[in-house]
N, C-alpha and C positions, 0 to 999 in steps of 0.2 A: 718639254712639256711632260707633264706628272697625270697618270692618270685617278690620283686619290679622290675619291670622292664624286669622282665623273658616271658620269648616266652613258653608258655604252649599248651602240647598236652594230650587232654581228650579222651584215645579211650575207646569207649562205654559210651559217654557221653551222650546220649539220654535214658540211663536207669533211675532207682528212684535215685538213687546213684550217678550218673554221672550229672543229675540233680543238687541234691541239691551242689555236690561239684564245679560244675560251678556258680551257682549264687553265694556260699560263695567265691569264689576266685574272681568275678566281684566284691564284695562288699570290698575288697581292704582288708580281714581281716589278710594276710599275708602279704603285698604289695600290689601295685597296677602294675599287669601285663601288659606287653606290648602286649604281644597277648595271646588270648586263642581261641585255633582250637577246635572244637566239632570231633571228627571222628568215623562215625558210620557206618552201611552199610543198617540203615532205614530211607528210605527218608521221608518217611509221618511223623516219628516222628522229624526228624530234621526242616521240613518245620513249624509244629505246633510250637518248639521251639523258632525258629527262631520269626515269628511274635509274639509271646508269650512275647520279648525280647524288638524286636526294636517297639512293639506298645504301650508298657507298659503306663500306666497315669505318668504323670510329678510327684505323690507324691511320686514314688519310690525312695529307696534311693541306687539301685544297679547302678554300673559303668555301666552297659549294658544300662542304657536310657542315662546318660549322656555323655558317648561318646561310646555305646556299636558297633555304625558302625566303629569305630576306631578297637577296641578290640577283641570282639565277631567275629570268622570266623566260618563257617562249611564246612566240607570237608567228601563225599561221599567215601565210601572205606569198606575192611573190614580187618580185623587184620591177616586172614588165607591167605592173598594175601600178598606175599614177595613187590612187586614192589609199592604196594600201601602203604606199610608200609614203604619203605624206601624214597617215595616220600614224606608223612608227616611228616618224622622224621628229614629232612635235614634241616631245621633252628630252630629246639626244644630245648629247655634248660631243661626243665623239661617235665617230660613223666607219667602220672595216666594211667595205663592200666586196666579199670573194664569192659572190655568185657568179657564178659562169660557165656558159656552154662550151668545154674545152677539148671534146672528142673533135680532131680534126676531122675523119671520114663524117662524122655525122653532122659537122659545120658543112662540108662540100654538098651533101646530099639536103638538107635542108636549110638554105644558106638563111634564110628569114627567118628563122627559127634563131639563129645565133645571133643576126643583129638585134631582134625583141629582147634576146637577154644581155647580151655585151654591149649595145649601144645606147638602145633602148633606156635599157634599168640605170646605169649611170645618167642618162637625159634627166630621167625622172628626178633623181636625188636632187640635183643642179637644181633645177626647174622648181620643185617643192621648196627647197631653201630658199631660191631667189624670190619666188612670188609670195609667200608667206613670212617671208624675214627672220626665219625661224635660227634661234641661237645656237646652232650649229658651229664648235669651234674647230674643229678638225673632219676633213673626211679623207679615206686612206682609199686609192684602189688597187687590187691586186691584179698586175700585169704579168705578162709571159715574154718569152722569147722568142716568141711566135710574132710579137707584134714590132721585133725590129725588122726591118725589110721583107715583109710579109708577103707568101707565097699564096696563102690559104686564106678563106672566108673567116676563118677563128683568128688568125693573126693580125688580119686587116681590122675587124671588130675589137681587136684589143687594143689595136692603133687608134683609131677613133675614141675608144672609152680615155685614154692617155690625153688625146687634144681636147676632146669634150670636160675634162678634169684640170686641163690647163689654160683653155679660154675661161672659166667658173670663176677664176682669181680676178678678172677685169672686172673692175669697178665693183669690187667685194672685200671689205677691209676685214670682216666677222668673220669670215669661213677660210681656214687655210685648205685647198686643195692639193692633195700629192698623190705619187704613185710608187708603188716597188714594183718592180719586173726582174724576175728571176726564170730558171729550167724547170725543169719536170722534178717534183719532189720525191724521194725515195719511198715506195710502198702507198702511194696516196693513190685514190679510185679512180681507175683507169690507167694508170702510169705503166711500164713495162715491167716494174717487179712483180709486183703480184701478178701480170698473164703468166710470167715464165716461171712463177712457183707454181702456178695450179697446171699448167702444161708439163711440168717436170714429175708434178705430183700423179700424173695419171698417165707417165711412161714415155710423153711425149709425142711427137717432135715439136722443139722449140723453134719457134716462127720468128725468124728476123728477116728484116723487109732486104737489106743491103751490107755485106760485109764490110764497108767504110763508111756507114753510118756512125756519124758521132752524134753526142747530146750530153747536155750540160745537164747536172741533177744538185740536188741538196737532200739535208735529210729536213724532217718536221722543225726541228729544234731551228734550226737554220735561218728556216724561212721566217720563223715567228720574231728570232732575232733581228731579221731585218724591218720587218713589219716595227716594231719597238724602235729599232734606230730613226727608223724615219719620222716616228710620232716624235722623238725626243730633237731630230735636227733641220729634217726635212724643211726646205721654205716653200713657199707657192710656185707650183706649176713644175716643181725638181720631182726627178724619179731616179730612188734610189735601187741600186744593182750590186748586189752581194757577190764577192770573190767566190765562184764556186767550183767545185770539180767538173771534167767532161771526161767522155772515155766514149772510146767505139760502143755500140750497140751488141756488138758480138762476142765483146771482152767479158762486158755486164750478165750474159746468157752464160759465158763458160763458168764463169767466178760461180755461178749460181746452182750450174749444173754438177760442178766441182770435182770431175772424173766419173760420174756417172754414167751409165750407158744408156744415155738419153740421145739423140741424133737434133742437129740444126739444121733447119730446114730455110734456105732462104726465099723468099717470096715475090719481091721482086715491088718498088717503093708503090705507098698508096695516093689515091686520089689525095692532092694539096701538101704533099710532104716535102720536106727539104732534108736532102742529103746531111748538111752541117745547118747546125742554128747559129744565131747571133745575140749576145746581149747590148753590145753596141756597136754600130753600122758605123763607114769607115767615115760616114757623113756628120756623126753626131759627135767624133772624136773631137773636133775642135771645141767643144762647150761640155766637154766630160771634165771634171775634178775629180780628186780625193779627198775624200771627208773621213775621219774615224775609222779607215781600213775600209770604206767601201768608195763604188763609183758613185759619184754623182752627175747625172746630165740633167744640165741646166735647161730650163725651157725655151721653149723653141722662140716661142713670144718674146721679144727684144723689150717689150713694156716692163715685163717681170724679170728683164736682167738688171735691170738698173743696179750700180752701185757693185756689182761682180766684176774683182780685179784678177783672180786666181786663174794660173796658168794651168792650160789643160795638161791632163794626165794621158792619157792615150795616145800615142802615136799611129795606130793602125787599128782595125778592126779587132772587138775582142769574141772572136770563134771560137764554137767547142772545137775546131778542128787543131787550132792553134793554141791549145790549152787543155790538151792529153794529161791526165794525171798518170801520177807514180802507179803501176800496175800492183805492188804492194799494197798500195793504201788503196786502191781501190776493193780488192780482196779483201783487205781489214774491213772496210764499209759494210760491205755486203754479207760478211759473216755473219750477223746475228740474224739475220732476215733467210739466209740461206741455210741456217740451224735448224729454222723451224720447218723446214720442209719433213715430212714422216719418211721414214724408210722405206726404200722403193723396192719393188718388182723390175729386176733388170729384165730387159727384153734385148739382149742384142741380135744384130742381122748377118745372115750370111752375105756372100759376095753376090748374089743371084737377088738381094732383096728381100728374100723371106724371112719372118721375124723366128727366133728360136724360141723353143720353150723358156718363159720366165723360170729365172733363178731365186728363192728364197733366198735373196741378198739382203743386208742391212746398210746399205747408204755405202756399199764398197767404190773404191774408186775401179774404171775399166783399167784390168792389168795387163800391158801386152805380153803375149807369150806367157800368162800364168797357168798353172797345171787345170784342167778342164775338171768339175764337177758337178753332181746335178744338186749338190746340197754345203754350200760353202759353208763352214764351219766358225763360230765366234771366236772372238779372241778367246784364249783359253787361260786360265790361271793367273789372272792379271802379272806378266811375264815381267822383269826388271830389264831395262835396257839402260846401258851406260853409253853414256853420252861423251865422248872426249873431244876435250878443245885444248891444243896445243898452243899456246900464246907466246909471242916474242915483239914485247915493243909496240902493244897494239891499245894504250891507254885510251884511246880515244872510241874504239869500237868494241873492247871486250864485253862490255854491259850490255850490248844490243844482243850480242851472241847468248850471254849467260840468260837473261831475261827470256829471250825468244824460245829456249829448251825449257825454264822455267814454265812458260805457260802453255805448254804443250796438252792437248787434250787428252793423253796417257799421261797419269802424271808417277806411275810409279817406273821413277829414272832415278840414277846417281850422275852427277854431274863431273866429271873427271879433269880441272882443268890444271895444264902445265904450264909455268912458268918457265920457259927455256933461257934462263940467264938473262931476263930482261936489262937492260939499261937504263930505261926510262923508271925513274923511282914511283911516279903516278901508276902504272901498270900494275902491280903490287897493291896498293892500293885501292884500287877499283875493284880487284878481284876478291879481295877482303872484306868489301861489302856486303859479299853474298852467304859469306860462311857461318852466317848464323842460320842459314837455312840447312837442316842436315841432309838434303838431297846433294849438295855443294862440297863436293872433296878437293883439297889443294895441294898439288908438291911444284917444288922446286928444284931446275939445275942450277948450281952456282954458275955455271958458264953454258955457253949456245952450243948445243950438242947439232942441232937441226931439227927440221919438224918429225921428220921418221922416227927419232930418238925421242920426243918427247912424245910422241904417240904410243910407240912402245911402253913407256914409264906408263902412261894409262891402262895402257891394254893389261897389262901385268897385274894391277892393281883392280880390276876390272872384276867386278860379281856378277854383273846381268848375263842371260842367256843370250841377249842381243848386244851387240857392241855399234853404234852411230859415231860417225865422223862429222864434224865441226869444226872450222876453221874461227879464229877465234873474230876473224873481220867478217864473217857474215851471220847469214839469219836463216831460222825456218819458219814456215807459216805454222799455225798453232795445231792444225790436224796431220803433219806431217807423219810422226813417228805413228799414231795409231791408223794411218792409211797402208803402211808397211808390212804393220803388225798384222792386218787382216790379210795380204797378203801371205805371209809366214803360215797364219793358221789356218790356210786351205791347204796348204803344202803337203800331200801325202802321196808317198813315203818320205818326208824332210828330204825330198833333192834340192830343193832350191836354197843355195847358201849367201845370195847374194841379192837385195831389193834396193835399184835405184829411181830415182823420180829425174822431169825435169826442171828447171830454174830459172828465176828470173836474172838477169844481171843489171848492176848497178855501177855506171862509171863515177869519175870523180866529181862530176857537176851535179851529182844525182838523179842524174836519168836512168830511168830504168826501161829493159825492155826483156821480152823473152823470144829468144831465137830458135827454140825448137830441138832439143836434143836432138843429134843423128842417129839414136837408137834405133836398133834392126826392128822393126813388129813384129817379127817372129824370134825374138831374142828366146823366149822362154823355150820355144820346142827345139833350137837348136840342138844335136850332137854338140859334144864336148870341142871335137877337132875341129867341127865348123865353127863354135864360138871362139876357139882360141885363135882361128884364121881372122876372124872378124877382129879381133881386137888388136892383133899382129898388124893388121893395116892400119890400123888408127884406134888411138882411144876414145870412144864416145860417151863414156861414162864421167861424171862431176860428182868429183868426191864428198864435197858437200852433201849431196842427197843418199849417200851410202848407207845402208845396213845389211849388216852382215850376222849370222850367228857366231856365236862365240866360237862353236868348235872348227870353225873355218881356220883360225890360230893354231889348233891343236893338229889341223891336218897339213897345213903348209909352211907354218911357222910365222914370225913377224914381220913384220916392215924391214926392207932392207937399208939400215943406217947408212952405207955408203953413198946412197941415192940423196944427196943433200941439195940438188937443183930440183924439185919438186915433183919427181918422178916416181917416186918412191909408191903411190897408189896405183899408178899403172902397171907396175911390177908385179903389185900383189894381185890385182885381177889378172893378169896374165897367167899367175901360177895357181890361183882359185878354178880356172875355167875349167882345164883337164879332170877336177872332182865335184863342181857342182853346176847347176843349172842357176842361170841368172833372170829376176822377171824386173819388168819397169813401169811404173806408174806414171801416164802419159802426159800430167801436167804440172806445173810449177809450184814446189813445195817448199823450195830454200830460195833464199836472196844470196848471189853471192857476188861481192864486191870487185871491182876491176882498177887495178891499179899499174900505173905504167911501171914497164920493166928497165932494168937497164943491162949495160953489155954483160956484166959479171955473171949476174942473175942468168941470162939468157946462154952463156956460155956453157955455165954449170949444168943448166937443162937439156941443152947439145947432147955435153957428155955423158949423161946419164942415158940419157935415149942410146947412143951408139952402146953403151955398157949392155942395157935392156936387151937391141937388137941382136947382140954378138951371143948372149948367153941364152936366151930362146931358139935361136937357132942351132946351138951346141946341143939342146934339148929337143930339141925338134927338129931334126934333118928335112922333113918332110915341106918346112917351111921357107928351105932356103929360095926356093925357086922366087918367092914374096919379097925377100929384102931390099931388091933392087927398089921396088916399089914404094916400101917404106922409106928407104934413104931419099927418092927422088923427093918425099913429100918434106922430109925431115928438112932436106938444103933448102928446097923451095922456101920453106916457113923460115928459115933463119936467115937466108939472101932476103927475104920482103922486110923483115925487121929492121937489117939494117939498110935496106934500099930508104926505109919510112924516117930513117934517124938519120940518113945522109952521107952515111960511112961506106963509099962507092967501092974501095978496093975489098972491104970483107963482103959486100954484097953481090960482087962480080965473083970472088972466088967460090962463095957459098952456093950461087944459083950454076955457076960453071960445074961443080959435083954435082948439081940435081941433072944439069944435063947428061953429065957422065955416066949418072948411074939408070938416066931413062933417056936415049939421045934424041928422041920424037917428045920431048915434054913441050908442046907448045907453051903455054904461060913462063915456062922459065926461061924458054930462047926468047921470048917477047923483053921480060923482067931483065934478063942479063944484059940485054940493047938499051935498056933504059939506065940501068946502070953503069952502063960505059959511056953515055952521054954526060954523066953527072949532074950538075943541078938544071939543065936542061932536059933532062931524063926524067926528073922527079916531077917537073911541070907535067909528063904524062902519064903523073900515077893514075889520075882522075879518071882517064882514059880507058887504063889497064884494069882497072876496078871493074869499069861498066862490061867490059868484053870478060875478066872473069867469069863474071854471073852470069854467062852464057852456058859456065858449065862443059868447055870443050873436052872431049874424048879423048884423050890422049894414049 
């Protein structure tokens, strides 16, 4: 169906969705309408909407400006009032019903008000068309995920709306009644995003009901896209459902807070709320098909499904808990809304719950162990940051890495890409695409010399005051460099040499998670000997997140090119620790890809660690007592790797060395027993992992 020349009635047209729908209707995306009438009961919003369109600058593309006085009309009325509905339907061709009481608590405390708007309103539309034989071609109702398996008044009334429209198709061949159903619209009035933004503006706390609560959500544009697709393709009684993102509500809050010192408080579930939402129930699956990249729920009434022979698409319920989005994608989606939050006065709390005096900060990330000042300084003099990207056969990923660096909010960068003798011709081709950008510099090794050599080549050529590490298969979030520079800018008298962050981890199937780095909360206040001791017991720093002062290399030298097994960065942190303080931004600002290892790589990594242990102990004899603990962890990790791969002999050998280093290492003893059982033992790995999660102290 095309909307060219149609007379369109948008009921509830002053709401967030209604305004977005009207805007795109007037742009002629579905054809230029003859008339668009905004029908709602909110006089003030109609007034603001009217002057917004009629006084818009000439540069706008909307037809509302070009011939808006002829096309756009406003009508005050209420969908609850039958006479008002009848009056506005009398010359409509297409009706969009976006009017709703959509706040779950409001409907719980005033249930009949919800019935009047969400049930009586749609009934008035159907009744007026039937009783007066009005020539309306299409009525499209806007429904919600809460109508699926409803447990609250709002969902129940919306479910009734869907059934009212479905039944209206019986005996009516002139008007097509259909619905769209989707989740929360990002930044719409009453949704969590504007609520969280307002709480962040005022310093918090941000209130989340339950940590496990999940929700579907989509942008206004995606919501309107779904409506337009239903206009084009929906048959009588069908419900169109978009494929949308889902996320934990607490993750949405964390992305919007973005490291600011704003607390999150869990308040408990509200009246009528569900922990997880569904867009298609298990009962609806057998009559759900896919059409033009949308799910379509066929009408429940069999009379309306005559002739439908398509096979069902879904095998199970389409739930927000089973469709959680990539966390990196979530952060990117919310970034435009988050960036609109004004700079905040930080109000950190002490351990006794008393708020400290607010710092005059400017959107800084909360930094674990950063220096204490009463007046954090802004980033000074727009410093140049050198981004070091070593690359060997990463044709598939290197473009993502380079683009994530170029997309940084801090733009004074040089990106040094070192091709370490790649054998894939496509790798160099991809890199050279970016050489038109003066910030990208390219270097090439004729043979493969290893990651530390490639990094050193870039560091020697670096001109920046700061050096940041980025591997060719990883990515940064846009504000990473800026966040770290803010930490350095507050550092006086220049004691911090390294700033790291947390990271997301993406596996080969594209699944992303954040594990939470094991960086000590007090990292910035640790004296050098304590920092070195913590690092010696295990590497808790993710290389892809690190930025260091250029002067660090002058102090301790470049990376050790003999350590080709992936431990050159760990060796560098250990050499830095006696001379500089470290700081940590406790939110994920990088995306690290996980790749399956192989025996040779694991062996090189293991041998590197033995060299590092020996070197550190020889230079710091006081750490000799900790050597057995490090060896225990090292051999245990290696043994578990071999056990997972089914190499029983190597697994037994490595785990026995872990036991020899620390005889009462219970985890190693259990794993060694599994390795001795061969294939049978491998079946016990799942139980072992569950027991390991108990964090036995040994």
